[in-house]
N, C-alpha and C positions, 0 to 999 in steps of 0.2 A: 591611537585613541586616547583621550584624556580620562583621568578616573574621576568618576562622578561623585557628588556629595553622598549619595546612597551608598556607593561601594565603600567610600570612606568611613561612612557611619557603620556599616557592616564589619569592616576591619578593627575599629574601635571597639565595638561590642566584644569582638573575639580576641582582641588583645594581639593583633597580627598585623602583617604589612600587606597593603592593598596593591593589586596590579590587574591589569586587563590583559587576558591571553585569549586570542580569538574572538574577541568582542565579549568575553564573558569576565565579570568580576570574580577574581580569586583572590583568596586571603591564605598566606602562608605564616605559620607560627611555629617557633621553635621551643622545645621543652628543655629545660635544664635537669635532664635526668641521666642517670649512669645506669646503664642496663647490661646484664650479662645473659647471653643465649648460649645454651649448651656448653656452659663453663667457661666462656670466652667473653671478655668485655667488648661490647658492641659500641663502635664510634661512629658508624655510618649515619649520614643526615636522615636515612631512611627510617631510622629507629626514633629520631628525635624530632622529625618534622611532622606537623599537622597541616593539613590543606583543606580550605572549605571554598565552595564557589556557590553563586546564584545566577540564574539566567531566566529568560522566557517570562518575564514579569507581565501578567495580563491586566486587563482594564479593571480588574477587583484587587489587584495588588498581590495576587497568589504568584509565586515562582517556583521554579525547580531548585532546590537546595541541595547540595552534595557535601559529602565531607569524607575525609580519610585520616586515619590515626592508628598507630601501632598500640595494642593492648597486649601486655604479657600477663599471661595466667600461668601459675605454677601448680602443677598437679603433685601431690605427695602420696 
């Protein structure tokens, strides 16, 4: 399935790369962060990657928008 202009615009706004997965516009974005978790440097893409999607656009332009991101909070 080709990437729609709306999906490309969504990716441009988020600063990521668009793709279509199961018919859903998905945008992936990698963050240039160096994170330490439990005293160990984390190199996993799961720490650096943010993902967003939208689907089910209705006649009024409303859509189901989802996002996933790792947020590190340090308690002292």
